[in-house]
C-alpha positions as CSV (number, residue, x, y, z in Angstrom):
1,X,46.9,-20.6,36.1
2,X,46.7,-23.7,34.0
3,X,44.1,-25.4,31.8
4,X,41.1,-27.1,33.3
5,X,39.9,-30.2,31.4
6,X,36.5,-31.6,32.0
7,X,33.4,-32.8,30.2
8,X,30.7,-31.1,32.3
9,X,30.4,-28.1,34.6
10,X,27.3,-27.6,36.8
11,X,26.3,-25.6,39.8
12,X,26.6,-27.3,43.2
13,X,22.9,-27.9,43.4
14,X,22.4,-28.8,39.8
15,X,20.3,-25.7,39.1
16,X,20.7,-22.0,39.4
17,X,23.2,-19.6,37.9
18,X,26.7,-20.5,36.6
19,X,29.0,-17.5,36.1
20,X,32.0,-17.5,33.8
21,X,34.4,-14.7,34.4
22,X,33.8,-11.4,36.1
23,X,33.2,-7.8,34.9
24,X,35.9,-6.5,32.6
25,X,37.1,-10.0,31.5
26,X,36.9,-11.5,28.1
27,X,35.8,-15.1,27.4
28,X,37.4,-16.4,24.2
29,X,35.9,-19.2,22.1
30,X,38.7,-20.5,19.9
31,X,38.3,-20.7,16.1
32,X,36.8,-24.1,15.1
33,X,34.9,-24.5,18.4
34,X,31.1,-24.9,18.1
35,X,28.9,-23.5,20.8
36,X,25.5,-25.2,20.9
37,X,22.3,-24.3,22.7
38,X,22.4,-20.6,22.0
39,X,19.5,-18.7,20.5
40,X,19.8,-17.6,16.9
41,X,18.3,-14.9,14.8
42,X,16.7,-17.4,12.5
43,X,14.7,-18.0,10.4
44,X,16.2,-15.1,8.5
45,X,15.8,-13.9,4.8
46,X,17.0,-11.3,2.3
47,X,15.4,-11.2,-1.1
48,X,15.1,-8.8,-4.0
49,X,13.3,-8.6,-7.4
50,X,15.5,-9.5,-10.3
51,X,13.6,-7.0,-12.5
52,X,11.4,-4.1,-11.8
53,X,7.7,-4.7,-10.8
54,X,5.2,-2.9,-13.0
55,X,2.6,-1.1,-10.9
56,X,-0.6,0.3,-12.4
57,X,-1.8,3.6,-11.0
58,X,-4.1,3.4,-7.8
59,X,-3.6,-0.4,-7.6
60,X,-2.1,-2.3,-4.7
61,X,0.7,-4.4,-6.2
62,X,2.6,-7.3,-4.5
63,X,6.3,-6.9,-5.1
64,X,7.7,-9.9,-7.0
65,X,10.7,-10.8,-4.8
66,X,12.0,-13.8,-6.8
67,X,15.7,-13.8,-5.9
68,X,17.0,-14.9,-2.6
69,X,20.4,-13.9,-1.2
70,X,19.6,-15.5,2.2
71,X,16.9,-17.9,3.3
72,X,18.3,-19.7,6.3
73,X,15.4,-22.1,6.9
74,X,13.6,-22.2,3.5
75,X,10.7,-20.0,4.7
76,X,10.5,-17.5,1.9
77,X,8.3,-18.2,-1.2
78,X,10.0,-16.6,-4.2
79,X,7.4,-18.0,-6.7
80,X,4.2,-16.5,-8.1
81,X,1.9,-19.1,-6.5
82,X,1.1,-20.4,-3.0
83,X,3.4,-23.2,-1.8
84,X,3.9,-25.2,1.5
85,X,7.2,-24.5,3.2
86,X,8.1,-26.4,6.4
87,X,4.4,-27.1,6.9
88,X,3.3,-23.5,6.4
89,X,1.1,-22.4,3.5
90,X,3.0,-19.4,2.1
91,X,1.5,-17.1,-0.6
92,X,3.5,-15.8,-3.5
93,X,6.5,-13.6,-2.6
94,X,5.9,-14.0,1.1
95,X,7.8,-15.0,4.2
96,X,6.1,-17.7,6.4
97,X,8.4,-18.8,9.2
98,X,7.8,-22.1,11.0
99,X,9.1,-20.8,14.3
100,X,6.9,-18.6,16.5
101,X,8.3,-15.3,17.8
102,X,8.8,-11.6,17.1
103,X,10.5,-10.7,13.8
104,X,12.1,-7.6,12.4
105,X,11.0,-7.1,8.8
106,X,11.9,-4.3,6.4
107,X,11.6,-3.4,2.7
108,X,12.5,-0.6,0.4
109,X,13.0,0.7,-3.1
110,X,11.7,3.5,-5.3
111,X,9.3,4.2,-8.2
112,X,11.2,4.7,-11.5
113,X,9.5,7.9,-12.6
114,X,11.0,11.3,-12.5
115,X,7.5,12.8,-12.4
116,X,6.5,14.7,-9.3
117,X,3.3,13.2,-7.7
118,X,1.9,12.5,-4.3
119,X,0.6,9.4,-2.5
120,X,3.2,6.8,-3.1
121,X,3.0,4.0,-0.5
122,X,5.0,1.0,0.5
123,X,3.5,-1.3,3.2
124,X,4.1,-4.6,4.9
125,X,1.1,-6.8,5.1
126,X,0.5,-9.7,7.5
127,X,-1.6,-12.6,6.3
128,X,-2.4,-10.9,2.9
129,X,-4.9,-8.5,4.5
130,X,-3.6,-6.6,7.5
131,X,-1.3,-3.7,6.8
132,X,1.0,-3.6,9.8
133,X,3.5,-0.9,8.7
134,X,3.4,1.6,5.9
135,X,5.1,4.7,4.7
136,X,3.5,7.3,2.4
137,X,5.7,9.4,0.3
138,X,5.9,11.8,-2.6
139,X,7.7,10.8,-5.8
140,X,10.2,13.5,-6.5
141,X,13.0,12.4,-8.8
142,X,13.3,8.8,-7.6
143,X,12.7,9.3,-3.9
144,X,13.2,6.1,-2.0
145,X,10.6,4.5,0.2
146,X,11.6,2.4,3.2
147,X,9.4,0.6,5.8
148,X,10.3,-1.6,8.8
149,X,8.6,-3.0,11.8
150,X,8.5,-5.7,14.5
151,X,5.7,-8.2,14.1
152,X,4.7,-11.4,15.9
153,X,4.4,-14.4,13.7
154,X,2.8,-17.6,15.1
155,X,5.1,-20.1,13.3
156,X,2.1,-22.1,11.9
157,X,0.1,-19.9,9.6
158,X,1.3,-16.2,9.7
159,X,3.0,-14.7,6.7
160,X,4.2,-11.3,5.6
161,X,4.6,-9.7,2.2
162,X,5.3,-6.2,0.7
163,X,2.9,-4.2,-1.4
164,X,3.1,-0.8,-3.0
165,X,0.7,1.7,-4.6
166,X,1.3,4.8,-6.6
167,X,-1.0,7.5,-8.0
168,X,0.9,8.9,-11.0
169,X,-2.1,8.3,-13.3
170,X,-0.2,5.7,-15.4
171,X,1.9,2.6,-14.9
172,X,5.2,3.0,-13.2
173,X,7.9,0.4,-12.3
174,X,9.0,-0.2,-8.7
175,X,12.7,-0.9,-8.4
176,X,13.7,-3.2,-5.5
177,X,17.1,-4.6,-6.5
178,X,19.6,-5.8,-3.9
179,X,21.3,-2.4,-3.8
180,X,18.0,-0.7,-3.0
181,X,17.0,-2.6,0.2
182,X,14.8,-5.4,-1.2
183,X,12.9,-7.3,1.5
184,X,14.5,-8.8,4.6
185,X,13.8,-10.0,8.1
186,X,14.9,-12.2,11.0
187,X,13.7,-13.6,14.3
188,X,14.5,-11.5,17.3
189,X,16.1,-13.3,20.3
190,X,15.4,-12.6,23.9
191,X,11.8,-11.5,23.4
């Protein structure tokens, strides 16, 4: 069969379902071709702290994610103060997307103490007050902590950030470099 050349393909009635191919076939989009109108997993971000975050004992500490490896839509605040990004007021070291929807967000790292103690916690907080996902752990020779969840963000004022707490009795650094998960997230499509 040959090549069909046209500028528009529609169903006979102008509405309904248009099917390309059948089960078991492959539709190929050649390199260099742009397909528009498809949903995307954006806004998306991936950040980490360029240095360890010092955490006092028994104190909730916001992790200072100041280095971005991905910020597709400029929705992550990697500074120590509140800023407005895309019309959304975003607190320090927080993600505030300007597109409503469900998002997967996750964070991880470890406390840099070889001491053995209980009650370490990493948690994701929505709107600086509501803990929406958390993991408790025991520090035993640099055990890692990881937390992830799906959260609905309204695209106009909702934000998420990561906090940790440890109960060693003294100050301990939290390590969240790029190789240790950092903080990341993206919009889910199809929900």
